[in-house]
N, C-alpha and C positions, 0 to 999 in steps of 0.2 A: 504493500500500500504506500502511495507517495506520502512523504512526510516532509515537514519543513523544520529547520532548526531555529529555535527561538533564542535570541540573546537576552539574558536578564540584565536589566539596567541597575547600576550600582550608584549610590550616592557618593559623590566625590568627597574624599576625606579633606577636612579643612586643616591646613598647616597652622600650628599655633604661632602667634607673634611673640617676639622677644621684647617688644615695646610694652610700656605700662598699660594696664587694662583700660584705664580711662582714655588714654590717647587712642587706644584701639577702638573704643566705643565711639569716640567723636568721629573717627574716620568712617566707621561702619554706619553711623547714624545718617551720614550723607546719603547712603544708598538704601537704607531700610527705614521703616516707620518707627521702629522702637529699638533702642539699644539693648542688646543682650536678650531679646526675645527669641525663643526657640523656633527654628525654621523647619518646615516640613518639606522633604525631598519630593520633587515632582514624580508622579507615578507614570509608568510607561506600560501601555497595553499592546501586546503583540497579537496580530490576527493571522491565523494560519490560512493559506490560500485554499480555495475550494476547488476540488478536482471533479470535473463532470465527465463521465464515461458514457459514450453513445454506443449502443449495441445495435448493429444492423441485422435485420432478420434475413436469413438465407432463403432465397426463393425456393418454392417447391419445384420438383422436376417439371410439372406441367407449366408452371408460371415461367420458368426459364426457357423451356422449349417454345412457348408462345412468343417470348421476346426474341428468340433466335429467328423464328419464322418471319416476324415483322421486320427485323433488320435485313433479312435476306430479300424480302420483297422490295424494300426501299433502296437496294443497292448499297447499303451501308456495311461495307466489308469490315471496316475497323470494329464495328460493334459486334457483329455475329462471330467474327474471329476472336474478339476479346472475351466472348462467353465460352470459349473452348479451352480445354486444358492443353498446355504446350505439348504434351505427349499423346494427344488424342489420335485415334485411328479412324479410318474410313474406307469405304469401298462402295461400289454400285453393282448390284447383281442384275444380270440380264441386260447389261448396257451395251452390248455389241463388242465387248472386249473381255478378255480373261485376265483380270488383274487381281492378285491376292490383296487381302486387307493389309493396309500399310499405314505409315505415319501420315496423318491428315495434312500436315504442313510441309510435306515433301514438295519440291519444286514442280514435279510432274504428277503429284498425287491428287487426291480428291479435293484438297484445298484450292488448287488451281482451277479445277472444274467449277467449283462453287463461285469463285470470283467472277468468272465469265458469265455463268448462268444468272447470277444475282444482278449484275450490272446490266445485262441485256434485258432482263425482265423489267428492271426499273426504267430503262430507256423506252420501253414499249408501254409504259403506264400499266404494268402487269400486276397480276395477283395470283397467289397459289390457292386461294379459297380453301385454306387448310382447316381440317377438322381433326383435333388432337385428343388423345386419351392416354392416361398414364396407368401403367401397371408396375408399381414400385418405382425403381429408378429409370425404367424404360418408357419413353413417350413415343407413341406411334401417331404420325400425322398423315392422314390421307389428303392428297392435294390434287387439284385440277387447275392447270395453268391457263390463264387468259392473258393475252398481250396483243398490242397493236401490230407487233411483228409476227403474229401467228397466222395460221391458215384461216381463211374466211370464205363463206359462200358468196355468191353474187349479191345476195341480200345483206351482206355484212355480218352474218351470224358466224361465230367461231366454229371451226370444225377441226378434226384431227388433233384435238387438244391433248397436250402431254399430261398424263396423270401418273403420279408416282407416290410411293409410300416411303416416308422418311422415318427411320427409327433413330431416335436420339437417346443415348444413355447419359443420364445426369448424375453426377456424384460430387458431393461437397460443393454444390453451387456452380459446377462447370460441366460442359458437355465433354465426355471422355470418348464417345464413339458416335460416328454418324454413318449410318448404312441406308442405302436406297434399296428396298427389297422388291419393289415393283416399278417397272418402267415401260409405259405404253404410250403410243401417240408420238407426236412430233413437237420438239421444244419450240421451234420457230420456223417460219417460212423463209427459206434461203432466197426465194425470189424477191420477197419484200426487202430483205437486207440488201440484195443486189441493186434494187431500185434506188435505195438510199445511197449506195456507193456511187452509182452513176450520177445522181444529182450532186453529190459532194464533189466529184471529180470535175464536173462542169462549172460549178459555182464557187468552189473553194479549192482550186487545184494546188494551192500552196500548202495545204494541210493534209491533202489526200494520202500522201505516202506515210504520214505519221499515224493515220487512223485506220488504214486498210493495208493488207499485204496479201497478194494473190487471191483476192476476193474474200478474204477473211477479215471480219471486223476485229480491231484490236481494242481490248479492254483490260489490259494487264495493269496499267498504272492509273492512279487517281487523275492525273493530268489528262490522259486519253478519255477517261470517263467524263470528266467535266467538259471537254471539248465536244464530245458527242452530245452531251446534254444541251449544249448551246445550239448545235446544228440540227438535231433531229426535229425539234418543233418547227423550225423553218422548212424542213423537208415536208412534214405533214401539211403545213399551211400552203405549200406550193402545189399540192396535188388537186 
């Protein structure tokens, strides 16, 4: 427990004078109201500092998973990655590749995939429309993606929507495991992204090479994401 050390105050000792008492009284009388009257030492009161401790409640697995999904939808990579344990693992089952579960934050691991998916979803004003339920530390979120960059019918209705099941294991207030157990549909319409690239090349050729390479939209850095957020609304407005 924090404590403070209090210094006790002492009354200074008065050095006796070798001069006659009367002379001493005359001299002292100039400073006090009565000669020879007993003085009372000033009292000192020490106040100990008050220590306030704030205890932050650890979110439940369901609450933390909900925060993770919301940050993912917003393209807020710093937040959803900040909710994950540094040694978290992840993989995607039935995702068109055979990759073992590995460290989430590997350069070519699941963390990189989520950075791209999250930012592209946000650029398309997208949503995962997630429905989550917790079973102990494991939270299962059924999602159905909608995005302006997705496939749409001639009437503008979304089609071929990507639906996936996220399993987030939460321990001690952090996600320690992110698994996609179901993966159906199409994440985005490459034709729509290609249309955006064509518009960008024609209207902003100076930045095209920084934001696309070989037809692939680049969303690796915050700077690229912010530039796309500036140009994508202009593209939709021009259609």
